KEMINU-565848 format. One record per atom (N, C-alpha, C): x, y, z; residue number from 1. Coordinates in nm, 4 decimals, always signed. Atoms other than C-alpha are relative to their C-alpha. Example, Ala and Ser with C-alpha at 12.3 -4.5 7.8 and 13.67 -1.06 7.14 Angstrom:
<gukols>
(gukol (+0.0890,-0.1190,+0.0000),1);
(gukol (+1.2300,-0.4500,+0.7800),1);
(gukol (+0.0900,+0.1200,+0.0000),1);
(gukol (-0.0820,-0.1190,-0.0060),2);
(gukol (+1.3670,-0.1060,+0.7140),2);
(gukol (-0.0770,+0.1090,+0.0730),2);
</gukols>
This chain:
<gukols>
(gukol (-0.0989,+0.0636,-0.0727),1);
(gukol (-6.3278,-4.6666,+8.5742),1);
(gukol (-0.0192,-0.0399,+0.1285),1);
(gukol (+0.0388,-0.0574,-0.1910),2);
(gukol (-6.3025,-4.7175,+8.9318),2);
(gukol (+0.1191,+0.0411,+0.1050),2);
(gukol (-0.0597,-0.0200,-0.0698),3);
(gukol (-6.0991,-4.6208,+9.1859),3);
(gukol (+0.0853,-0.0361,-0.0061),3);
(gukol (-0.1783,+0.1312,-0.0939),4);
(gukol (-5.8599,-4.8999,+9.2662),4);
(gukol (+0.0296,+0.0188,-0.2138),4);
(gukol (-0.0497,+0.0430,+0.0892),5);
(gukol (-5.8183,-4.9468,+8.8804),5);
(gukol (+0.0389,+0.1682,-0.0950),5);
(gukol (-0.1157,-0.1458,+0.0196),6);
(gukol (-5.7285,-4.5336,+8.8043),6);
(gukol (+0.1164,-0.0723,+0.0981),6);
(gukol (-0.1683,-0.0132,-0.1046),7);
(gukol (-5.4662,-4.6065,+9.1039),7);
(gukol (+0.0560,-0.0755,-0.0428),7);
(gukol (-0.1424,+0.0844,+0.0210),8);
(gukol (-5.3291,-4.9265,+8.9529),8);
(gukol (+0.0433,-0.0070,-0.0701),8);
(gukol (-0.0602,-0.0374,+0.1851),9);
(gukol (-5.2790,-4.8270,+8.5783),9);
(gukol (+0.1261,+0.0751,-0.0055),9);
(gukol (-0.1602,-0.0674,-0.0148),10);
(gukol (-4.9309,-4.6659,+8.6960),10);
(gukol (+0.0848,-0.1161,-0.0191),10);
(gukol (-0.1219,+0.0838,-0.1196),11);
(gukol (-4.7667,-4.9973,+8.8402),11);
(gukol (-0.0043,-0.1122,-0.1898),11);
(gukol (+0.0089,+0.0811,+0.0481),12);
(gukol (-4.6715,-5.2032,+8.5581),12);
(gukol (+0.0465,-0.1610,+0.0563),12);
(gukol (-0.1342,+0.1350,-0.0648),13);
(gukol (-4.5297,-5.5852,+8.6254),13);
(gukol (+0.1264,-0.0007,-0.0708),13);
(gukol (-0.2172,-0.0069,+0.0454),14);
(gukol (-4.1323,-5.6361,+8.6376),14);
(gukol (-0.0129,-0.0906,-0.1444),14);
(gukol (-0.0430,+0.0441,+0.0937),15);
(gukol (-4.0343,-5.7383,+8.3003),15);
(gukol (+0.2241,-0.0954,+0.0291),15);
(gukol (-0.0969,+0.1041,+0.0231),16);
(gukol (-3.7423,-6.0294,+8.3315),16);
(gukol (+0.1333,+0.0507,-0.0367),16);
(gukol (-0.0862,-0.0210,+0.1032),17);
(gukol (-3.5382,-5.8988,+8.0928),17);
(gukol (+0.1379,+0.1276,+0.0285),17);
(gukol (-0.0900,-0.1155,-0.0141),18);
(gukol (-3.3988,-5.5670,+8.2619),18);
(gukol (+0.0489,-0.0880,+0.1207),18);
(gukol (-0.0187,+0.0902,-0.0700),19);
(gukol (-3.2369,-5.7944,+8.5398),19);
(gukol (+0.0914,-0.0499,-0.0499),19);
(gukol (-0.1721,+0.0219,-0.0217),20);
(gukol (-2.8717,-5.8371,+8.6320),20);
(gukol (-0.0218,-0.1730,-0.0431),20);
(gukol (+0.0426,+0.1636,+0.0275),21);
(gukol (-2.7948,-6.2004,+8.5337),21);
(gukol (+0.0493,-0.0642,+0.0760),21);
(gukol (-0.0577,+0.1254,-0.1702),22);
(gukol (-2.6860,-6.2979,+8.9349),22);
(gukol (-0.0891,-0.0768,+0.0825),22);
(gukol (+0.1360,+0.0359,-0.0995),23);
(gukol (-3.0467,-6.3267,+9.0224),23);
(gukol (-0.0105,-0.1486,+0.0264),23);
(gukol (-0.0419,+0.1374,-0.0479),24);
(gukol (-2.9573,-6.7296,+9.0401),24);
(gukol (+0.0543,-0.0325,+0.1111),24);
(gukol (-0.0392,-0.0324,-0.1365),25);
(gukol (-2.7180,-6.6310,+9.3026),25);
(gukol (-0.0619,+0.0408,+0.1213),25);
(gukol (+0.1308,-0.0639,-0.1123),26);
(gukol (-2.9429,-6.4256,+9.4891),26);
(gukol (-0.0381,-0.0240,+0.0112),26);
(gukol (+0.1593,+0.1038,-0.0534),27);
(gukol (-3.2329,-6.6557,+9.4860),27);
(gukol (+0.0857,-0.1324,+0.1327),27);
(gukol (-0.0617,+0.0412,-0.1275),28);
(gukol (-2.9505,-6.8922,+9.6985),28);
(gukol (-0.0064,+0.0049,+0.0548),28);
(gukol (-0.0027,-0.0858,-0.0979),29);
(gukol (-2.8338,-6.7228,+9.8967),29);
(gukol (-0.1181,+0.0411,+0.0559),29);
(gukol (+0.1135,-0.1188,-0.1287),30);
(gukol (-3.1733,-6.5580,+10.0383),30);
(gukol (-0.0369,-0.1414,+0.0041),30);
(gukol (+0.0691,+0.1765,-0.0702),31);
(gukol (-3.2895,-7.0168,+10.0418),31);
(gukol (+0.1212,+0.0072,+0.1399),31);
(gukol (-0.0985,-0.0516,-0.1190),32);
(gukol (-2.9513,-6.9821,+10.2660),32);
(gukol (-0.0416,-0.0125,+0.1202),32);
(gukol (-0.0017,-0.0578,-0.1084),33);
(gukol (-3.0718,-6.7779,+10.4657),33);
(gukol (-0.1182,-0.0364,+0.0536),33);
(gukol (+0.0911,+0.0323,-0.0878),34);
(gukol (-3.3836,-6.8780,+10.5355),34);
(gukol (-0.0692,-0.0914,+0.0417),34);
(gukol (+0.0063,+0.1098,-0.0942),35);
(gukol (-3.3129,-7.2096,+10.6322),35);
(gukol (+0.0819,+0.0194,+0.0983),35);
(gukol (-0.1173,-0.0895,-0.1147),36);
(gukol (-3.0544,-7.0697,+10.8281),36);
(gukol (-0.1171,+0.0518,+0.1564),36);
(gukol (+0.0704,-0.0705,-0.0700),37);
(gukol (-3.3286,-6.8528,+11.0318),37);
(gukol (-0.1398,-0.0968,+0.0541),37);
(gukol (+0.0871,+0.0693,+0.0126),38);
(gukol (-3.5459,-7.1482,+11.0456),38);
(gukol (-0.1620,+0.0636,-0.0673),38);
(gukol (+0.1366,-0.0846,+0.0619),39);
(gukol (-3.8107,-7.0576,+10.8027),39);
(gukol (-0.0208,-0.1507,-0.0918),39);
(gukol (+0.0108,+0.1428,+0.1345),40);
(gukol (-3.9515,-7.3502,+10.5778),40);
(gukol (+0.0719,+0.0423,-0.1475),40);
(gukol (-0.0488,-0.0688,+0.1285),41);
(gukol (-3.7549,-7.3329,+10.2540),41);
(gukol (-0.0755,-0.0493,-0.0991),41);
(gukol (+0.0894,-0.0359,+0.1589),42);
(gukol (-4.0039,-7.2049,+9.9707),42);
(gukol (+0.0693,+0.0548,-0.0968),42);
(gukol (-0.1081,-0.1011,+0.0871),43);
(gukol (-3.8396,-7.0259,+9.6646),43);
(gukol (-0.0751,+0.1243,+0.0676),43);
(gukol (+0.0498,-0.1294,-0.0237),44);
(gukol (-3.8381,-6.6849,+9.7371),44);
(gukol (-0.1402,+0.0545,-0.1081),44);
(gukol (+0.1460,-0.0902,+0.1141),45);
(gukol (-4.0558,-6.5896,+9.4314),45);
(gukol (-0.0944,-0.0877,+0.0400),45);
(gukol (+0.1702,+0.0880,+0.0098),46);
(gukol (-4.3130,-6.8256,+9.4616),46);
(gukol (-0.0764,+0.0227,+0.1626),46);
(gukol (+0.0593,-0.1194,-0.0943),47);
(gukol (-4.3665,-6.6449,+9.8297),47);
(gukol (-0.0474,+0.1033,-0.0291),47);
(gukol (+0.0149,-0.1543,+0.0140),48);
(gukol (-4.3406,-6.3171,+9.7056),48);
(gukol (-0.0975,+0.0217,-0.1757),48);
(gukol (+0.0844,+0.0442,+0.1087),49);
(gukol (-4.5774,-6.4327,+9.3953),49);
(gukol (-0.0988,-0.0042,+0.0489),49);
(gukol (+0.0873,-0.0225,-0.0317),50);
(gukol (-4.7948,-6.5250,+9.5970),50);
(gukol (-0.1111,+0.0775,+0.1292),50);
(gukol (+0.0161,-0.1455,-0.0437),51);
(gukol (-4.7970,-6.2257,+9.8483),51);
(gukol (-0.0408,+0.0669,-0.0994),51);
(gukol (+0.0273,-0.0935,+0.0866),52);
(gukol (-4.8688,-6.0084,+9.5711),52);
(gukol (-0.1426,-0.0758,-0.0486),52);
(gukol (+0.1865,+0.1243,+0.0434),53);
(gukol (-5.1848,-6.2563,+9.4442),53);
(gukol (-0.0998,+0.0193,+0.0666),53);
(gukol (+0.0915,-0.0016,-0.0974),54);
(gukol (-5.3240,-6.2242,+9.7889),54);
(gukol (-0.0934,+0.1207,+0.0078),54);
(gukol (+0.1048,-0.1320,-0.0358),55);
(gukol (-5.3235,-5.8705,+9.8341),55);
(gukol (-0.1167,+0.0393,-0.1768),55);
(gukol (+0.1770,-0.0483,+0.1152),56);
(gukol (-5.5369,-5.8057,+9.4913),56);
(gukol (-0.0425,-0.1054,+0.0116),56);
(gukol (+0.1284,+0.0393,-0.0359),57);
(gukol (-5.7434,-6.0694,+9.5736),57);
(gukol (-0.0992,+0.0531,+0.1046),57);
(gukol (+0.0578,-0.0914,-0.0860),58);
(gukol (-5.8035,-5.9050,+9.9168),58);
(gukol (-0.0631,+0.1701,-0.1128),58);
(gukol (+0.0054,-0.0764,+0.1170),59);
(gukol (-5.8071,-5.5834,+9.6984),59);
(gukol (-0.1646,+0.0172,-0.0522),59);
(gukol (+0.0945,-0.0049,+0.1482),60);
(gukol (-6.0869,-5.6727,+9.4401),60);
(gukol (-0.0997,-0.0581,+0.1010),60);
(gukol (+0.1657,+0.0391,-0.0296),61);
(gukol (-6.3105,-5.7923,+9.7343),61);
(gukol (-0.0259,+0.1110,+0.1094),61);
(gukol (-0.0179,-0.0315,-0.1278),62);
(gukol (-6.2414,-5.5388,+9.9731),62);
(gukol (-0.0922,+0.1026,-0.0544),62);
(gukol (+0.0834,-0.1437,+0.0083),63);
(gukol (-6.4876,-5.1531,+9.9700),63);
(gukol (+0.0701,+0.0784,-0.0327),63);
(gukol (-0.0338,-0.0538,+0.1239),64);
(gukol (-6.3352,-4.9950,+9.6665),64);
(gukol (+0.0837,+0.1148,+0.0385),64);
(gukol (-0.0747,-0.1962,-0.0477),65);
(gukol (-6.0353,-4.6675,+9.7629),65);
(gukol (-0.0493,+0.0446,-0.0901),65);
(gukol (-0.1322,-0.0740,-0.1739),66);
(gukol (-5.8619,-4.4247,+9.8806),66);
(gukol (-0.1371,-0.0443,+0.1035),66);
(gukol (+0.1272,+0.0064,-0.1095),67);
(gukol (-6.0671,-4.4754,+10.1600),67);
(gukol (+0.0878,+0.1329,+0.1187),67);
(gukol (+0.0167,-0.1704,-0.0969),68);
(gukol (-6.0659,-4.1818,+10.4317),68);
(gukol (+0.0207,-0.0286,+0.1474),68);
(gukol (+0.0395,-0.0517,-0.1642),69);
(gukol (-5.9948,-4.1347,+10.8178),69);
(gukol (-0.0350,+0.1787,+0.0594),69);
(gukol (+0.0309,-0.1332,+0.0139),70);
(gukol (-6.0803,-3.8073,+10.8835),70);
(gukol (-0.0453,-0.0397,+0.2085),70);
(gukol (+0.0322,+0.0775,-0.1487),71);
(gukol (-6.0653,-3.8124,+11.3469),71);
(gukol (-0.0943,+0.1328,+0.0565),71);
(gukol (+0.0576,-0.1162,-0.0092),72);
(gukol (-6.3452,-3.4720,+11.3149),72);
(gukol (-0.1429,-0.1084,-0.0297),72);
(gukol (+0.1460,+0.1329,+0.0507),73);
(gukol (-6.6150,-3.7918,+11.1858),73);
(gukol (-0.0284,-0.1264,+0.0835),73);
(gukol (+0.0067,+0.1092,-0.0430),74);
(gukol (-6.7363,-4.0073,+11.4022),74);
(gukol (-0.1114,-0.0910,-0.0744),74);
(gukol (+0.1305,+0.0272,+0.0154),75);
(gukol (-7.0145,-4.2924,+11.3734),75);
(gukol (-0.0415,-0.0625,+0.0774),75);
(gukol (+0.1454,+0.0215,-0.0753),76);
(gukol (-7.3119,-4.3215,+11.5569),76);
(gukol (-0.0067,-0.0890,-0.0017),76);
(gukol (+0.1120,+0.1289,+0.0720),77);
(gukol (-7.4546,-4.6293,+11.6149),77);
(gukol (-0.1638,+0.1200,+0.1096),77);
(gukol (+0.1172,-0.0139,-0.0912),78);
(gukol (-7.8155,-4.5902,+11.6054),78);
(gukol (-0.0914,+0.0037,+0.1043),78);
(gukol (+0.0656,+0.0547,-0.1286),79);
(gukol (-8.0468,-4.5476,+11.8930),79);
(gukol (+0.1402,+0.0593,+0.0951),79);
(gukol (-0.0540,+0.0609,-0.1356),80);
(gukol (-7.7593,-4.5259,+12.1509),80);
(gukol (+0.0948,+0.1900,-0.0271),80);
(gukol (-0.0853,-0.0869,-0.0136),81);
(gukol (-7.5056,-4.2005,+12.2356),81);
(gukol (+0.1736,-0.0181,-0.0401),81);
(gukol (-0.0927,+0.0335,-0.0022),82);
(gukol (-7.2041,-4.4447,+12.1283),82);
(gukol (+0.0579,+0.0964,-0.1223),82);
(gukol (-0.1107,-0.0148,+0.0994),83);
(gukol (-6.9064,-4.3133,+11.8850),83);
(gukol (+0.0816,+0.0083,+0.0203),83);
(gukol (-0.1298,+0.0597,+0.0394),84);
(gukol (-6.6675,-4.4404,+11.7319),84);
(gukol (+0.0612,+0.0019,-0.1351),84);
(gukol (-0.0804,-0.0385,+0.1036),85);
(gukol (-6.4215,-4.3940,+11.4486),85);
(gukol (+0.0260,-0.0644,-0.0277),85);
(gukol (+0.0483,+0.0601,+0.1741),86);
(gukol (-6.4050,-4.4363,+11.1485),86);
(gukol (+0.0658,-0.0193,-0.1154),86);
(gukol (-0.0736,+0.0128,+0.1441),87);
(gukol (-6.2567,-4.5553,+10.8240),87);
(gukol (-0.1497,+0.0024,-0.1427),87);
(gukol (+0.1489,+0.0207,+0.0816),88);
(gukol (-6.5271,-4.4275,+10.5265),88);
(gukol (+0.0805,+0.0016,-0.1350),88);
(gukol (-0.0422,-0.0184,+0.1761),89);
(gukol (-6.5076,-4.4652,+10.1356),89);
(gukol (-0.1169,+0.0575,-0.0715),89);
(gukol (+0.1060,-0.0852,+0.0625),90);
(gukol (-6.6987,-4.2836,+9.8910),90);
(gukol (-0.0005,+0.0975,+0.0124),90);
(gukol (+0.0430,-0.1693,-0.0713),91);
(gukol (-6.8507,-3.9528,+9.9027),91);
(gukol (-0.0111,+0.0280,+0.0934),91);
(gukol (-0.0411,-0.0032,-0.0920),92);
(gukol (-6.7807,-3.7719,+10.1681),92);
(gukol (-0.2142,+0.0179,+0.0104),92);
(gukol (+0.1328,+0.0125,-0.0414),93);
(gukol (-7.1470,-3.6955,+10.3916),93);
(gukol (-0.0549,-0.1016,+0.0230),93);
(gukol (+0.1088,+0.0823,-0.0057),94);
(gukol (-7.4124,-3.8913,+10.4080),94);
(gukol (-0.0351,-0.1605,-0.0715),94);
(gukol (-0.0249,+0.1298,+0.0649),95);
(gukol (-7.3315,-4.1287,+10.1191),95);
(gukol (+0.1378,-0.0634,+0.0321),95);
(gukol (-0.1088,+0.0810,-0.0228),96);
(gukol (-7.0168,-4.2585,+10.2643),96);
(gukol (-0.0045,-0.0959,+0.0379),96);
(gukol (-0.0115,+0.0356,-0.1304),97);
(gukol (-6.9362,-4.5577,+10.3953),97);
(gukol (+0.0872,-0.0527,-0.0058),97);
(gukol (-0.0511,+0.0323,-0.1329),98);
(gukol (-6.8398,-4.6888,+10.6870),98);
(gukol (+0.0513,-0.1160,-0.0421),98);
(gukol (-0.0759,+0.1271,+0.0043),99);
(gukol (-6.5754,-4.9929,+10.5869),99);
(gukol (+0.0631,+0.0060,+0.1514),99);
(gukol (-0.0583,+0.0986,-0.2062),100);
(gukol (-6.4029,-5.0107,+11.0005),100);
(gukol (-0.0566,+0.0746,+0.0610),100);
(gukol (+0.0019,-0.0215,-0.1533),101);
(gukol (-6.5099,-4.9433,+11.3150),101);
(gukol (+0.0942,-0.0402,+0.1137),101);
(gukol (-0.1438,+0.0170,-0.0542),102);
(gukol (-6.1934,-4.9152,+11.5006),102);
(gukol (-0.0121,+0.0228,+0.2031),102);
(gukol (-0.0062,+0.0261,-0.1389),103);
(gukol (-6.3305,-4.8328,+11.8956),103);
(gukol (-0.0834,+0.1605,+0.0738),103);
(gukol (+0.0617,-0.0852,-0.0583),104);
(gukol (-6.4116,-4.5670,+12.1172),104);
(gukol (-0.0076,+0.1159,-0.0818),104);
(gukol (-0.1473,-0.1186,+0.0171),105);
(gukol (-6.3252,-4.1662,+11.9903),105);
(gukol (+0.0824,+0.0827,+0.0999),105);
(gukol (-0.1382,-0.0370,-0.0992),106);
(gukol (-6.1245,-4.0894,+12.2730),106);
(gukol (+0.1079,-0.1256,-0.0167),106);
(gukol (-0.0692,+0.0682,-0.0231),107);
(gukol (-5.9395,-4.3887,+12.2426),107);
(gukol (+0.1445,+0.0470,-0.1196),107);
(gukol (-0.1430,+0.0892,+0.0819),108);
(gukol (-5.5716,-4.3499,+12.1530),108);
(gukol (+0.0049,-0.0370,-0.1435),108);
(gukol (+0.0154,+0.1428,+0.0863),109);
(gukol (-5.5618,-4.6462,+11.9982),109);
(gukol (-0.1185,-0.0452,-0.0923),109);
(gukol (+0.0885,-0.0151,+0.1551),110);
(gukol (-5.8588,-4.6326,+11.7863),110);
(gukol (-0.0065,+0.1212,-0.1251),110);
(gukol (+0.0141,-0.0780,+0.1070),111);
(gukol (-5.7734,-4.3356,+11.6288),111);
(gukol (+0.1198,-0.0414,-0.0877),111);
(gukol (-0.1819,+0.0797,+0.0722),112);
(gukol (-5.4060,-4.4621,+11.5110),112);
(gukol (-0.0574,-0.1194,-0.0709),112);
(gukol (+0.0223,+0.1007,+0.0983),113);
(gukol (-5.5853,-4.7802,+11.4240),113);
(gukol (-0.0996,+0.0133,-0.1437),113);
(gukol (+0.0827,-0.0744,+0.1366),114);
(gukol (-5.8107,-4.6077,+11.1718),114);
(gukol (+0.0698,+0.0908,-0.0846),114);
(gukol (-0.1510,-0.0561,+0.1402),115);
(gukol (-5.5240,-4.4157,+11.0379),115);
(gukol (+0.0292,-0.1126,-0.0943),115);
(gukol (-0.0968,+0.1585,+0.0833),116);
(gukol (-5.3828,-4.7577,+10.9675),116);
(gukol (-0.0813,-0.0481,-0.0718),116);
(gukol (+0.1191,+0.0578,+0.1310),117);
(gukol (-5.6818,-4.8964,+10.7998),117);
(gukol (+0.0063,+0.0402,-0.1439),117);
(gukol (+0.0244,-0.0574,+0.1235),118);
(gukol (-5.7539,-4.5691,+10.5781),118);
(gukol (+0.1182,-0.0623,-0.0813),118);
(gukol (-0.1794,-0.0137,+0.0326),119);
(gukol (-5.3200,-4.5463,+10.5142),119);
(gukol (-0.0070,-0.1011,-0.0853),119);
(gukol (-0.0332,+0.1463,+0.0689),120);
(gukol (-5.3902,-4.9384,+10.3732),120);
(gukol (-0.1093,-0.0736,-0.0746),120);
(gukol (+0.1106,+0.0642,+0.1123),121);
(gukol (-5.6811,-4.9286,+10.1560),121);
(gukol (+0.0389,-0.0693,-0.1393),121);
(gukol (-0.0450,+0.0806,+0.0900),122);
(gukol (-5.7464,-5.1228,+9.8812),122);
(gukol (+0.0872,+0.0680,-0.1343),122);
(gukol (-0.0355,-0.0909,+0.0573),123);
(gukol (-5.5509,-4.8434,+9.6844),123);
(gukol (+0.1353,-0.0588,-0.0251),123);
(gukol (-0.0924,+0.0735,-0.0153),124);
(gukol (-5.2039,-4.9926,+9.8278),124);
(gukol (+0.0561,-0.1531,-0.0808),124);
(gukol (+0.0064,+0.0721,+0.0766),125);
(gukol (-5.2608,-5.2974,+9.6795),125);
(gukol (+0.0515,-0.0661,-0.1046),125);
(gukol (-0.0465,+0.0113,+0.1014),126);
(gukol (-5.1100,-5.2735,+9.3415),126);
(gukol (+0.0870,+0.0754,+0.0449),126);
(gukol (-0.1631,-0.0307,+0.0370),127);
(gukol (-4.7968,-5.0662,+9.4176),127);
(gukol (+0.1056,-0.0976,+0.0848),127);
(gukol (-0.0243,+0.0933,-0.0552),128);
(gukol (-4.7506,-5.3321,+9.6690),128);
(gukol (+0.0825,-0.1319,-0.0146),128);
(gukol (+0.0383,+0.1189,+0.0847),129);
(gukol (-4.8449,-5.6321,+9.4668),129);
(gukol (+0.1777,+0.0396,-0.0653),129);
(gukol (-0.0307,+0.0429,+0.1201),130);
(gukol (-4.6221,-5.5500,+9.1662),130);
(gukol (+0.1770,+0.0618,+0.0701),130);
(gukol (-0.1850,+0.0181,-0.0310),131);
(gukol (-4.2786,-5.4204,+9.3639),131);
(gukol (+0.0395,-0.1909,+0.1222),131);
(gukol (-0.0821,+0.1750,+0.0087),132);
(gukol (-4.2804,-5.8115,+9.5233),132);
(gukol (-0.0049,-0.0503,-0.1134),132);
(gukol (-0.1077,+0.0621,+0.0998),133);
(gukol (-4.2928,-5.9275,+9.2042),133);
(gukol (+0.0970,+0.0646,-0.0887),133);
(gukol (-0.1490,-0.0708,+0.0247),134);
(gukol (-4.0455,-5.6797,+9.0897),134);
(gukol (+0.1221,-0.0462,+0.0524),134);
(gukol (-0.0593,+0.0496,-0.0986),135);
(gukol (-3.8605,-5.8177,+9.3927),135);
(gukol (+0.0524,-0.1948,-0.0132),135);
(gukol (+0.0174,+0.0950,-0.0469),136);
(gukol (-3.9663,-6.1683,+9.3574),136);
(gukol (+0.1024,-0.0505,-0.2127),136);
(gukol (-0.0888,-0.0261,+0.1588),137);
(gukol (-3.8065,-6.0979,+8.9390),137);
(gukol (+0.1106,-0.0136,+0.0517),137);
(gukol (-0.1337,-0.0019,-0.0632),138);
(gukol (-3.4949,-5.9279,+9.0965),138);
(gukol (+0.1048,-0.0409,+0.1303),138);
(gukol (-0.0867,+0.1206,-0.1175),139);
(gukol (-3.4072,-6.1716,+9.3651),139);
(gukol (+0.1033,+0.1109,+0.0760),139);
(gukol (-0.0371,-0.1810,-0.0948),140);
(gukol (-3.3597,-5.8108,+9.6156),140);
(gukol (-0.0572,-0.0657,+0.1498),140);
(gukol (+0.1268,+0.0773,-0.0653),141);
(gukol (-3.5510,-6.0466,+9.8906),141);
(gukol (+0.0325,+0.0806,+0.1714),141);
(gukol (-0.0172,-0.0023,-0.1077),142);
(gukol (-3.4383,-5.9550,+10.2371),142);
(gukol (-0.1082,+0.0672,+0.0725),142);
(gukol (+0.1455,-0.0737,-0.0775),143);
(gukol (-3.7386,-5.6949,+10.3394),143);
(gukol (-0.1216,-0.0328,-0.0371),143);
(gukol (+0.0996,+0.0822,+0.0213),144);
(gukol (-3.9611,-5.8434,+10.0445),144);
(gukol (-0.0398,-0.0936,+0.0624),144);
(gukol (-0.0020,+0.1956,-0.0540),145);
(gukol (-3.9278,-6.1816,+10.1577),145);
(gukol (-0.0696,-0.0127,+0.1069),145);
(gukol (+0.0773,-0.0178,-0.1833),146);
(gukol (-4.0275,-6.0543,+10.5271),146);
(gukol (-0.1096,+0.0076,-0.0449),146);
(gukol (+0.1535,-0.0440,+0.0161),147);
(gukol (-4.3200,-5.8746,+10.3955),147);
(gukol (-0.0570,-0.0777,-0.0613),147);
(gukol (+0.0806,+0.1447,+0.1085),148);
(gukol (-4.4402,-6.1695,+10.1656),148);
(gukol (+0.0167,-0.1362,+0.1274),148);
(gukol (+0.0420,+0.1438,-0.0927),149);
(gukol (-4.4430,-6.3965,+10.5027),149);
(gukol (-0.0730,+0.0721,+0.0666),149);
(gukol (+0.1427,-0.0494,-0.1618),150);
(gukol (-4.6625,-6.1453,+10.7220),150);
(gukol (-0.0804,-0.0305,-0.0927),150);
(gukol (+0.1512,+0.0092,+0.0795),151);
(gukol (-4.8933,-6.1372,+10.4365),151);
(gukol (-0.0754,-0.1427,-0.0595),151);
(gukol (+0.0302,+0.1732,+0.0427),152);
(gukol (-4.8755,-6.5313,+10.3186),152);
(gukol (-0.0945,-0.0474,+0.2064),152);
(gukol (+0.0578,+0.0663,-0.1205),153);
(gukol (-4.9251,-6.5664,+10.7248),153);
(gukol (-0.1575,+0.0134,+0.0099),153);
(gukol (+0.1172,-0.1145,-0.0047),154);
(gukol (-5.2288,-6.3230,+10.7355),154);
(gukol (-0.1917,-0.0455,-0.0201),154);
(gukol (+0.1463,+0.0793,+0.0795),155);
(gukol (-5.4661,-6.5859,+10.5595),155);
(gukol (-0.0927,-0.0764,+0.1215),155);
(gukol (+0.0433,+0.0453,-0.0766),156);
(gukol (-5.5151,-6.7383,+10.8565),156);
(gukol (-0.0028,-0.1739,+0.0279),156);
(gukol (+0.0406,+0.1637,-0.0366),157);
(gukol (-5.4889,-7.1109,+10.7965),157);
(gukol (+0.2032,-0.0298,+0.0246),157);
(gukol (-0.0634,+0.0548,-0.0224),158);
(gukol (-5.1508,-7.1211,+10.8892),158);
(gukol (+0.1061,-0.0104,+0.1486),158);
</gukols>
């Protein structure tokens, strides 16, 4: 079992029979709000499920997590004295895989970026995707729909 499979096994897909009967009314209200603030009115549950699928697809193609950031460990470019903040995966030490380089080690923004990237490793995909699907069924939309729209826009084709 890979690390991603191990981390994802505790998340179950949402069961629609466990939701209250007023989800259609909540869905209509959410569509109205979306239209009022200038979003293309796509059924919210479609956006949420699309974002969940995008997260799962991206995580499946990424270096398996968990990823880690260690402010005491840097990536050094071969043959140079240039060091960068880095995000790593896999076993510690020489066998670690460098997932991302974020910039010079003395740049506070590079350190913050490395920590963020490590935090949002592929192990976060399934919990986030399960939550978005749950919200798609429950239609408790304001925050979940906003996140789904941001994920969907990150694909670069919009």
